[in-house]
Predicted model as a PDB file, atoms N, CA, C, CB and O in Angstrom, pLDDT in the B-factor column:
MODEL        1                                                                  
ATOM      1  N   MET A   1     121.253  97.259  92.713  1.00 70.00           N  
ATOM      2  CA  MET A   1     120.020  97.427  91.978  1.00 70.00           C  
ATOM      3  C   MET A   1     119.777  96.192  91.097  1.00 70.00           C  
ATOM      4  CB  MET A   1     120.067  98.720  91.125  1.00 70.00           C  
ATOM      5  O   MET A   1     120.711  95.700  90.464  1.00 70.00           O  
ATOM      6  N   PRO A   2     118.555  95.693  91.049  1.00 82.00           N  
ATOM      7  CA  PRO A   2     118.266  94.496  90.223  1.00 82.00           C  
ATOM      8  C   PRO A   2     118.453  94.762  88.732  1.00 82.00           C  
ATOM      9  CB  PRO A   2     116.831  94.013  90.474  1.00 82.00           C  
ATOM     10  O   PRO A   2     118.396  95.907  88.281  1.00 82.00           O  
ATOM     11  N   GLU A   3     118.674  93.706  87.987  1.00 95.00           N  
ATOM     12  CA  GLU A   3     118.777  93.796  86.518  1.00 95.00           C  
ATOM     13  C   GLU A   3     117.359  93.760  85.951  1.00 95.00           C  
ATOM     14  CB  GLU A   3     119.663  92.620  85.919  1.00 95.00           C  
ATOM     15  O   GLU A   3     116.783  92.691  85.752  1.00 95.00           O  
ATOM     16  N   ILE A   4     116.805  94.957  85.692  1.00 97.00           N  
ATOM     17  CA  ILE A   4     115.400  95.060  85.235  1.00 97.00           C  
ATOM     18  C   ILE A   4     115.394  95.277  83.720  1.00 97.00           C  
ATOM     19  CB  ILE A   4     114.638  96.240  85.971  1.00 97.00           C  
ATOM     20  O   ILE A   4     116.135  96.105  83.191  1.00 97.00           O  
ATOM     21  N   THR A   5     114.539  94.511  83.038  1.00 97.00           N  
ATOM     22  CA  THR A   5     114.307  94.748  81.614  1.00 97.00           C  
ATOM     23  C   THR A   5     112.963  95.476  81.520  1.00 97.00           C  
ATOM     24  CB  THR A   5     114.311  93.386  80.769  1.00 97.00           C  
ATOM     25  O   THR A   5     111.909  94.915  81.821  1.00 97.00           O  
ATOM     26  N   TRP A   6     113.031  96.733  81.097  1.00 97.00           N  
ATOM     27  CA  TRP A   6     111.821  97.571  81.032  1.00 97.00           C  
ATOM     28  C   TRP A   6     111.159  97.463  79.651  1.00 97.00           C  
ATOM     29  CB  TRP A   6     112.170  99.054  81.341  1.00 97.00           C  
ATOM     30  O   TRP A   6     111.836  97.428  78.624  1.00 97.00           O  
ATOM     31  N   GLU A   7     109.808  97.410  79.652  1.00 95.00           N  
ATOM     32  CA  GLU A   7     109.029  97.460  78.435  1.00 95.00           C  
ATOM     33  C   GLU A   7     108.945  98.927  77.987  1.00 95.00           C  
ATOM     34  CB  GLU A   7     107.605  96.840  78.648  1.00 95.00           C  
ATOM     35  O   GLU A   7     109.277  99.841  78.741  1.00 95.00           O  
ATOM     36  N   GLU A   8     108.502  99.124  76.764  1.00 94.00           N  
ATOM     37  CA  GLU A   8     108.245 100.497  76.302  1.00 94.00           C  
ATOM     38  C   GLU A   8     107.168 101.121  77.172  1.00 94.00           C  
ATOM     39  CB  GLU A   8     107.816 100.520  74.802  1.00 94.00           C  
ATOM     40  O   GLU A   8     106.305 100.404  77.678  1.00 94.00           O  
ATOM     41  N   PRO A   9     107.191 102.450  77.365  1.00 93.00           N  
ATOM     42  CA  PRO A   9     106.210 103.113  78.244  1.00 93.00           C  
ATOM     43  C   PRO A   9     104.793 102.982  77.720  1.00 93.00           C  
ATOM     44  CB  PRO A   9     106.555 104.586  78.404  1.00 93.00           C  
ATOM     45  O   PRO A   9     104.558 102.974  76.512  1.00 93.00           O  
ATOM     46  N   PHE A  10     103.859 102.881  78.642  1.00 91.00           N  
ATOM     47  CA  PHE A  10     102.419 102.958  78.384  1.00 91.00           C  
ATOM     48  C   PHE A  10     101.982 104.362  78.732  1.00 91.00           C  
ATOM     49  CB  PHE A  10     101.611 101.885  79.208  1.00 91.00           C  
ATOM     50  O   PHE A  10     102.064 104.766  79.892  1.00 91.00           O  
ATOM     51  N   CYS A  11     101.520 105.110  77.750  1.00 90.00           N  
ATOM     52  CA  CYS A  11     101.208 106.518  77.966  1.00 90.00           C  
ATOM     53  C   CYS A  11      99.745 106.828  77.657  1.00 90.00           C  
ATOM     54  CB  CYS A  11     102.114 107.392  77.112  1.00 90.00           C  
ATOM     55  O   CYS A  11      99.169 106.312  76.699  1.00 90.00           O  
ATOM     56  N   ALA A  12      99.173 107.667  78.480  1.00 79.00           N  
ATOM     57  CA  ALA A  12      97.836 108.186  78.205  1.00 79.00           C  
ATOM     58  C   ALA A  12      98.007 109.609  77.653  1.00 79.00           C  
ATOM     59  CB  ALA A  12      96.923 108.169  79.508  1.00 79.00           C  
ATOM     60  O   ALA A  12      99.033 110.253  77.874  1.00 79.00           O  
ATOM     61  N   GLU A  13      97.019 110.068  76.956  1.00 76.00           N  
ATOM     62  CA  GLU A  13      97.089 111.387  76.356  1.00 76.00           C  
ATOM     63  C   GLU A  13      97.257 112.460  77.444  1.00 76.00           C  
ATOM     64  CB  GLU A  13      95.827 111.659  75.513  1.00 76.00           C  
ATOM     65  O   GLU A  13      96.398 112.612  78.312  1.00 76.00           O  
ATOM     66  N   GLY A  14      98.359 113.189  77.387  1.00 68.00           N  
ATOM     67  CA  GLY A  14      98.599 114.266  78.331  1.00 68.00           C  
ATOM     68  C   GLY A  14      98.867 113.822  79.750  1.00 68.00           C  
ATOM     69  O   GLY A  14      98.811 114.644  80.664  1.00 68.00           O  
ATOM     70  N   ALA A  15      99.158 112.550  79.969  1.00 73.00           N  
ATOM     71  CA  ALA A  15      99.380 112.059  81.325  1.00 73.00           C  
ATOM     72  C   ALA A  15     100.778 111.435  81.436  1.00 73.00           C  
ATOM     73  CB  ALA A  15      98.288 111.028  81.717  1.00 73.00           C  
ATOM     74  O   ALA A  15     101.503 111.302  80.450  1.00 73.00           O  
ATOM     75  N   ASN A  16     101.120 111.064  82.651  1.00 80.00           N  
ATOM     76  CA  ASN A  16     102.389 110.386  82.867  1.00 80.00           C  
ATOM     77  C   ASN A  16     102.416 109.033  82.172  1.00 80.00           C  
ATOM     78  CB  ASN A  16     102.651 110.215  84.355  1.00 80.00           C  
ATOM     79  O   ASN A  16     101.379 108.410  81.941  1.00 80.00           O  
ATOM     80  N   CYS A  17     103.615 108.601  81.847  1.00 92.00           N  
ATOM     81  CA  CYS A  17     103.772 107.307  81.211  1.00 92.00           C  
ATOM     82  C   CYS A  17     104.286 106.304  82.253  1.00 92.00           C  
ATOM     83  CB  CYS A  17     104.741 107.401  79.991  1.00 92.00           C  
ATOM     84  O   CYS A  17     105.170 106.617  83.051  1.00 92.00           O  
ATOM     85  N   PHE A  18     103.727 105.122  82.229  1.00 93.00           N  
ATOM     86  CA  PHE A  18     104.151 104.062  83.160  1.00 93.00           C  
ATOM     87  C   PHE A  18     104.987 103.053  82.381  1.00 93.00           C  
ATOM     88  CB  PHE A  18     102.911 103.360  83.843  1.00 93.00           C  
ATOM     89  O   PHE A  18     104.784 102.839  81.186  1.00 93.00           O  
ATOM     90  N   ARG A  19     105.942 102.434  83.100  1.00 95.00           N  
ATOM     91  CA  ARG A  19     106.726 101.381  82.510  1.00 95.00           C  
ATOM     92  C   ARG A  19     106.605 100.128  83.389  1.00 95.00           C  
ATOM     93  CB  ARG A  19     108.207 101.819  82.346  1.00 95.00           C  
ATOM     94  O   ARG A  19     106.563 100.208  84.616  1.00 95.00           O  
ATOM     95  N   ILE A  20     106.552  98.998  82.733  1.00 95.00           N  
ATOM     96  CA  ILE A  20     106.514  97.695  83.428  1.00 95.00           C  
ATOM     97  C   ILE A  20     107.784  96.984  83.061  1.00 95.00           C  
ATOM     98  CB  ILE A  20     105.239  96.834  83.041  1.00 95.00           C  
ATOM     99  O   ILE A  20     108.202  97.001  81.904  1.00 95.00           O  
ATOM    100  N   GLY A  21     108.416  96.342  84.060  1.00 96.00           N  
ATOM    101  CA  GLY A  21     109.651  95.611  83.818  1.00 96.00           C  
ATOM    102  C   GLY A  21     109.646  94.295  84.603  1.00 96.00           C  
ATOM    103  O   GLY A  21     108.812  94.069  85.481  1.00 96.00           O  
ATOM    104  N   THR A  22     110.592  93.454  84.258  1.00 95.00           N  
ATOM    105  CA  THR A  22     110.791  92.167  84.936  1.00 95.00           C  
ATOM    106  C   THR A  22     112.283  91.937  85.117  1.00 95.00           C  
ATOM    107  CB  THR A  22     110.142  90.991  84.131  1.00 95.00           C  
ATOM    108  O   THR A  22     113.112  92.556  84.451  1.00 95.00           O  
ATOM    109  N   ASP A  23     112.603  91.035  86.032  1.00 95.00           N  
ATOM    110  CA  ASP A  23     114.001  90.640  86.228  1.00 95.00           C  
ATOM    111  C   ASP A  23     114.124  89.122  86.113  1.00 95.00           C  
ATOM    112  CB  ASP A  23     114.529  91.128  87.611  1.00 95.00           C  
ATOM    113  O   ASP A  23     113.110  88.424  86.095  1.00 95.00           O  
ATOM    114  N   PRO A  24     115.338  88.607  86.036  1.00 95.00           N  
ATOM    115  CA  PRO A  24     115.526  87.164  85.855  1.00 95.00           C  
ATOM    116  C   PRO A  24     115.038  86.317  87.061  1.00 95.00           C  
ATOM    117  CB  PRO A  24     116.999  86.883  85.604  1.00 95.00           C  
ATOM    118  O   PRO A  24     114.858  85.107  86.922  1.00 95.00           O  
ATOM    119  N   GLN A  25     114.830  86.924  88.203  1.00 94.00           N  
ATOM    120  CA  GLN A  25     114.388  86.219  89.399  1.00 94.00           C  
ATOM    121  C   GLN A  25     112.872  86.063  89.481  1.00 94.00           C  
ATOM    122  CB  GLN A  25     114.882  86.936  90.617  1.00 94.00           C  
ATOM    123  O   GLN A  25     112.366  85.463  90.429  1.00 94.00           O  
ATOM    124  N   GLY A  26     112.143  86.596  88.504  1.00 91.00           N  
ATOM    125  CA  GLY A  26     110.691  86.445  88.511  1.00 91.00           C  
ATOM    126  C   GLY A  26     109.954  87.575  89.163  1.00 91.00           C  
ATOM    127  O   GLY A  26     108.772  87.420  89.472  1.00 91.00           O  
ATOM    128  N   ASN A  27     110.586  88.711  89.394  1.00 95.00           N  
ATOM    129  CA  ASN A  27     109.921  89.861  89.969  1.00 95.00           C  
ATOM    130  C   ASN A  27     109.425  90.789  88.870  1.00 95.00           C  
ATOM    131  CB  ASN A  27     110.859  90.604  90.917  1.00 95.00           C  
ATOM    132  O   ASN A  27     109.973  90.810  87.768  1.00 95.00           O  
ATOM    133  N   ALA A  28     108.388  91.554  89.176  1.00 96.00           N  
ATOM    134  CA  ALA A  28     107.825  92.541  88.272  1.00 96.00           C  
ATOM    135  C   ALA A  28     107.958  93.912  88.875  1.00 96.00           C  
ATOM    136  CB  ALA A  28     106.364  92.231  87.959  1.00 96.00           C  
ATOM    137  O   ALA A  28     107.986  94.062  90.097  1.00 96.00           O  
ATOM    138  N   TYR A  29     108.040  94.920  88.025  1.00 96.00           N  
ATOM    139  CA  TYR A  29     108.269  96.301  88.470  1.00 96.00           C  
ATOM    140  C   TYR A  29     107.359  97.235  87.693  1.00 96.00           C  
ATOM    141  CB  TYR A  29     109.759  96.713  88.286  1.00 96.00           C  
ATOM    142  O   TYR A  29     107.088  97.011  86.514  1.00 96.00           O  
ATOM    143  N   ILE A  30     106.882  98.295  88.365  1.00 96.00           N  
ATOM    144  CA  ILE A  30     106.114  99.380  87.741  1.00 96.00           C  
ATOM    145  C   ILE A  30     106.756 100.669  88.195  1.00 96.00           C  
ATOM    146  CB  ILE A  30     104.576  99.329  88.124  1.00 96.00           C  
ATOM    147  O   ILE A  30     107.057 100.856  89.374  1.00 96.00           O  
ATOM    148  N   ALA A  31     106.965 101.580  87.213  1.00 96.00           N  
ATOM    149  CA  ALA A  31     107.541 102.878  87.546  1.00 96.00           C  
ATOM    150  C   ALA A  31     107.013 103.907  86.543  1.00 96.00           C  
ATOM    151  CB  ALA A  31     109.111 102.825  87.532  1.00 96.00           C  
ATOM    152  O   ALA A  31     106.490 103.558  85.485  1.00 96.00           O  
ATOM    153  N   LEU A  32     107.164 105.180  86.905  1.00 94.00           N  
ATOM    154  CA  LEU A  32     106.872 106.252  85.965  1.00 94.00           C  
ATOM    155  C   LEU A  32     108.066 106.314  84.988  1.00 94.00           C  
ATOM    156  CB  LEU A  32     106.636 107.647  86.715  1.00 94.00           C  
ATOM    157  O   LEU A  32     109.215 106.179  85.408  1.00 94.00           O  
ATOM    158  N   ALA A  33     107.800 106.514  83.723  1.00 93.00           N  
ATOM    159  CA  ALA A  33     108.872 106.664  82.730  1.00 93.00           C  
ATOM    160  C   ALA A  33     109.750 107.828  83.153  1.00 93.00           C  
ATOM    161  CB  ALA A  33     108.295 106.893  81.287  1.00 93.00           C  
ATOM    162  O   ALA A  33     109.265 108.910  83.482  1.00 93.00           O  
ATOM    163  N   GLY A  34     111.042 107.583  83.138  1.00 93.00           N  
ATOM    164  CA  GLY A  34     112.008 108.592  83.533  1.00 93.00           C  
ATOM    165  C   GLY A  34     112.336 108.558  85.023  1.00 93.00           C  
ATOM    166  O   GLY A  34     113.257 109.238  85.476  1.00 93.00           O  
ATOM    167  N   GLN A  35     111.567 107.748  85.794  1.00 94.00           N  
ATOM    168  CA  GLN A  35     111.815 107.623  87.249  1.00 94.00           C  
ATOM    169  C   GLN A  35     111.949 106.151  87.622  1.00 94.00           C  
ATOM    170  CB  GLN A  35     110.662 108.288  88.076  1.00 94.00           C  
ATOM    171  O   GLN A  35     111.454 105.716  88.662  1.00 94.00           O  
ATOM    172  N   GLU A  36     112.622 105.390  86.764  1.00 95.00           N  
ATOM    173  CA  GLU A  36     112.730 103.951  86.973  1.00 95.00           C  
ATOM    174  C   GLU A  36     113.504 103.544  88.217  1.00 95.00           C  
ATOM    175  CB  GLU A  36     113.366 103.337  85.795  1.00 95.00           C  
ATOM    176  O   GLU A  36     113.452 102.382  88.621  1.00 95.00           O  
ATOM    177  N   ASP A  37     114.226 104.486  88.835  1.00 95.00           N  
ATOM    178  CA  ASP A  37     114.921 104.195  90.076  1.00 95.00           C  
ATOM    179  C   ASP A  37     113.987 104.141  91.250  1.00 95.00           C  
ATOM    180  CB  ASP A  37     115.980 105.209  90.327  1.00 95.00           C  
ATOM    181  O   ASP A  37     114.367 103.659  92.317  1.00 95.00           O  
ATOM    182  N   HIS A  38     112.757 104.628  91.085  1.00 96.00           N  
ATOM    183  CA  HIS A  38     111.744 104.643  92.126  1.00 96.00           C  
ATOM    184  C   HIS A  38     110.554 103.759  91.668  1.00 96.00           C  
ATOM    185  CB  HIS A  38     111.279 106.123  92.432  1.00 96.00           C  
ATOM    186  O   HIS A  38     109.591 104.261  91.088  1.00 96.00           O  
ATOM    187  N   TYR A  39     110.637 102.482  91.930  1.00 96.00           N  
ATOM    188  CA  TYR A  39     109.669 101.539  91.420  1.00 96.00           C  
ATOM    189  C   TYR A  39     108.920 100.822  92.534  1.00 96.00           C  
ATOM    190  CB  TYR A  39     110.350 100.540  90.535  1.00 96.00           C  
ATOM    191  O   TYR A  39     109.342 100.775  93.690  1.00 96.00           O  
ATOM    192  N   LEU A  40     107.769 100.260  92.115  1.00 95.00           N  
ATOM    193  CA  LEU A  40     106.982  99.362  92.956  1.00 95.00           C  
ATOM    194  C   LEU A  40     107.286  97.969  92.445  1.00 95.00           C  
ATOM    195  CB  LEU A  40     105.421  99.691  92.912  1.00 95.00           C  
ATOM    196  O   LEU A  40     107.294  97.738  91.236  1.00 95.00           O  
ATOM    197  N   THR A  41     107.538  97.035  93.354  1.00 96.00           N  
ATOM    198  CA  THR A  41     107.876  95.695  92.913  1.00 96.00           C  
ATOM    199  C   THR A  41     107.031  94.640  93.626  1.00 96.00           C  
ATOM    200  CB  THR A  41     109.352  95.427  93.145  1.00 96.00           C  
ATOM    201  O   THR A  41     106.607  94.830  94.766  1.00 96.00           O  
ATOM    202  N   ASP A  42     106.800  93.548  92.946  1.00 96.00           N  
ATOM    203  CA  ASP A  42     106.087  92.377  93.469  1.00 96.00           C  
ATOM    204  C   ASP A  42     106.429  91.217  92.527  1.00 96.00           C  
ATOM    205  CB  ASP A  42     104.500  92.626  93.560  1.00 96.00           C  
ATOM    206  O   ASP A  42     107.306  91.339  91.672  1.00 96.00           O  
ATOM    207  N   THR A  43     105.735  90.104  92.693  1.00 94.00           N  
ATOM    208  CA  THR A  43     105.996  88.951  91.828  1.00 94.00           C  
ATOM    209  C   THR A  43     105.329  89.149  90.457  1.00 94.00           C  
ATOM    210  CB  THR A  43     105.483  87.643  92.497  1.00 94.00           C  
ATOM    211  O   THR A  43     104.431  89.979  90.315  1.00 94.00           O  
ATOM    212  N   ARG A  44     105.766  88.394  89.469  1.00 93.00           N  
ATOM    213  CA  ARG A  44     105.106  88.421  88.177  1.00 93.00           C  
ATOM    214  C   ARG A  44     103.670  87.975  88.294  1.00 93.00           C  
ATOM    215  CB  ARG A  44     105.842  87.552  87.186  1.00 93.00           C  
ATOM    216  O   ARG A  44     102.801  88.501  87.599  1.00 93.00           O  
ATOM    217  N   GLU A  45     103.405  87.020  89.151  1.00 94.00           N  
ATOM    218  CA  GLU A  45     102.022  86.569  89.367  1.00 94.00           C  
ATOM    219  C   GLU A  45     101.132  87.670  89.893  1.00 94.00           C  
ATOM    220  CB  GLU A  45     101.995  85.407  90.327  1.00 94.00           C  
ATOM    221  O   GLU A  45      99.978  87.782  89.479  1.00 94.00           O  
ATOM    222  N   ALA A  46     101.650  88.495  90.810  1.00 94.00           N  
ATOM    223  CA  ALA A  46     100.900  89.642  91.336  1.00 94.00           C  
ATOM    224  C   ALA A  46     100.625  90.646  90.227  1.00 94.00           C  
ATOM    225  CB  ALA A  46     101.670  90.320  92.489  1.00 94.00           C  
ATOM    226  O   ALA A  46      99.527  91.197  90.146  1.00 94.00           O  
ATOM    227  N   LEU A  47     101.627  90.892  89.361  1.00 91.00           N  
ATOM    228  CA  LEU A  47     101.395  91.781  88.249  1.00 91.00           C  
ATOM    229  C   LEU A  47     100.372  91.259  87.285  1.00 91.00           C  
ATOM    230  CB  LEU A  47     102.654  92.037  87.538  1.00 91.00           C  
ATOM    231  O   LEU A  47      99.526  92.005  86.792  1.00 91.00           O  
ATOM    232  N   ARG A  48     100.448  89.948  87.009  1.00 93.00           N  
ATOM    233  CA  ARG A  48      99.464  89.296  86.149  1.00 93.00           C  
ATOM    234  C   ARG A  48      98.056  89.436  86.726  1.00 93.00           C  
ATOM    235  CB  ARG A  48      99.816  87.814  85.965  1.00 93.00           C  
ATOM    236  O   ARG A  48      97.122  89.737  85.983  1.00 93.00           O  
ATOM    237  N   THR A  49      97.882  89.230  88.012  1.00 96.00           N  
ATOM    238  CA  THR A  49      96.582  89.379  88.651  1.00 96.00           C  
ATOM    239  C   THR A  49      96.083  90.818  88.561  1.00 96.00           C  
ATOM    240  CB  THR A  49      96.656  88.938  90.109  1.00 96.00           C  
ATOM    241  O   THR A  49      94.906  91.050  88.284  1.00 96.00           O  
ATOM    242  N   LEU A  50      96.967  91.781  88.792  1.00 92.00           N  
ATOM    243  CA  LEU A  50      96.594  93.203  88.692  1.00 92.00           C  
ATOM    244  C   LEU A  50      96.100  93.522  87.301  1.00 92.00           C  
ATOM    245  CB  LEU A  50      97.783  94.110  89.047  1.00 92.00           C  
ATOM    246  O   LEU A  50      95.046  94.140  87.147  1.00 92.00           O  
ATOM    247  N   ILE A  51      96.843  93.114  86.277  1.00 92.00           N  
ATOM    248  CA  ILE A  51      96.433  93.392  84.889  1.00 92.00           C  
ATOM    249  C   ILE A  51      95.094  92.731  84.560  1.00 92.00           C  
ATOM    250  CB  ILE A  51      97.513  92.902  83.904  1.00 92.00           C  
ATOM    251  O   ILE A  51      94.215  93.372  83.982  1.00 92.00           O  
ATOM    252  N   LEU A  52      94.932  91.474  84.916  1.00 96.00           N  
ATOM    253  CA  LEU A  52      93.669  90.788  84.650  1.00 96.00           C  
ATOM    254  C   LEU A  52      92.487  91.427  85.371  1.00 96.00           C  
ATOM    255  CB  LEU A  52      93.779  89.339  85.052  1.00 96.00           C  
ATOM    256  O   LEU A  52      91.402  91.540  84.801  1.00 96.00           O  
ATOM    257  N   ASP A  53      92.689  91.842  86.609  1.00 96.00           N  
ATOM    258  CA  ASP A  53      91.625  92.504  87.362  1.00 96.00           C  
ATOM    259  C   ASP A  53      91.252  93.841  86.751  1.00 96.00           C  
ATOM    260  CB  ASP A  53      92.046  92.699  88.806  1.00 96.00           C  
ATOM    261  O   ASP A  53      90.074  94.193  86.684  1.00 96.00           O  
ATOM    262  N   ILE A  54      92.271  94.601  86.297  1.00 93.00           N  
ATOM    263  CA  ILE A  54      91.951  95.872  85.621  1.00 93.00           C  
ATOM    264  C   ILE A  54      91.201  95.637  84.359  1.00 93.00           C  
ATOM    265  CB  ILE A  54      93.202  96.663  85.320  1.00 93.00           C  
ATOM    266  O   ILE A  54      90.229  96.338  84.076  1.00 93.00           O  
ATOM    267  N   LYS A  55      91.635  94.636  83.558  1.00 94.00           N  
ATOM    268  CA  LYS A  55      90.927  94.324  82.309  1.00 94.00           C  
ATOM    269  C   LYS A  55      89.505  93.848  82.585  1.00 94.00           C  
ATOM    270  CB  LYS A  55      91.690  93.255  81.511  1.00 94.00           C  
ATOM    271  O   LYS A  55      88.627  94.041  81.744  1.00 94.00           O  
ATOM    272  N   ALA A  56      89.250  93.228  83.747  1.00 97.00           N  
ATOM    273  CA  ALA A  56      87.911  92.732  84.097  1.00 97.00           C  
ATOM    274  C   ALA A  56      87.039  93.862  84.649  1.00 97.00           C  
ATOM    275  CB  ALA A  56      88.011  91.587  85.131  1.00 97.00           C  
ATOM    276  O   ALA A  56      85.872  93.627  84.960  1.00 97.00           O  
ATOM    277  N   GLY A  57      87.565  95.063  84.778  1.00 96.00           N  
ATOM    278  CA  GLY A  57      86.788  96.205  85.236  1.00 96.00           C  
ATOM    279  C   GLY A  57      86.772  96.439  86.717  1.00 96.00           C  
ATOM    280  O   GLY A  57      86.006  97.274  87.199  1.00 96.00           O  
ATOM    281  N   LYS A  58      87.606  95.718  87.466  1.00 96.00           N  
ATOM    282  CA  LYS A  58      87.575  95.855  88.914  1.00 96.00           C  
ATOM    283  C   LYS A  58      88.144  97.183  89.428  1.00 96.00           C  
ATOM    284  CB  LYS A  58      88.330  94.727  89.526  1.00 96.00           C  
ATOM    285  O   LYS A  58      88.032  97.483  90.616  1.00 96.00           O  
ATOM    286  N   ALA A  59      88.752  97.977  88.540  1.00 93.00           N  
ATOM    287  CA  ALA A  59      89.270  99.307  88.944  1.00 93.00           C  
ATOM    288  C   ALA A  59      88.531 100.434  88.275  1.00 93.00           C  
ATOM    289  CB  ALA A  59      90.747  99.426  88.623  1.00 93.00           C  
ATOM    290  O   ALA A  59      88.944 101.589  88.380  1.00 93.00           O  
ATOM    291  N   ASP A  60      87.434 100.128  87.579  1.00 94.00           N  
ATOM    292  CA  ASP A  60      86.696 101.161  86.836  1.00 94.00           C  
ATOM    293  C   ASP A  60      86.180 102.278  87.744  1.00 94.00           C  
ATOM    294  CB  ASP A  60      85.525 100.530  86.092  1.00 94.00           C  
ATOM    295  O   ASP A  60      86.016 103.408  87.285  1.00 94.00           O  
ATOM    296  N   HIS A  61      85.931 101.998  88.973  1.00 93.00           N  
ATOM    297  CA  HIS A  61      85.459 103.041  89.899  1.00 93.00           C  
ATOM    298  C   HIS A  61      86.517 104.107  90.148  1.00 93.00           C  
ATOM    299  CB  HIS A  61      85.043 102.418  91.227  1.00 93.00           C  
ATOM    300  O   HIS A  61      86.188 105.171  90.674  1.00 93.00           O  
ATOM    301  N   LEU A  62      87.766 103.865  89.793  1.00 87.00           N  
ATOM    302  CA  LEU A  62      88.836 104.850  89.980  1.00 87.00           C  
ATOM    303  C   LEU A  62      88.921 105.836  88.825  1.00 87.00           C  
ATOM    304  CB  LEU A  62      90.168 104.146  90.146  1.00 87.00           C  
ATOM    305  O   LEU A  62      89.646 106.828  88.903  1.00 87.00           O  
ATOM    306  N   LEU A  63      88.186 105.569  87.757  1.00 84.00           N  
ATOM    307  CA  LEU A  63      88.248 106.435  86.565  1.00 84.00           C  
ATOM    308  C   LEU A  63      87.306 107.628  86.696  1.00 84.00           C  
ATOM    309  CB  LEU A  63      87.898 105.632  85.297  1.00 84.00           C  
ATOM    310  O   LEU A  63      87.230 108.457  85.789  1.00 84.00           O  
TER     311      LEU A  63                                                      
ENDMDL                                                                          
END                                                                             
């Protein structure tokens, strides 16, 4: 298992909490808090793009 440094959970009111982590090799991880053994992984650049696109409103149709 990779050496992942997890950030504090991001939680919505009454919803699941998500955690974002990184490793020394430049990979990024997203998991549900408490289920960090089951994560989605990609590069830090891919995570950066995802966050910027969400902030730009490109996922608003999912709300």
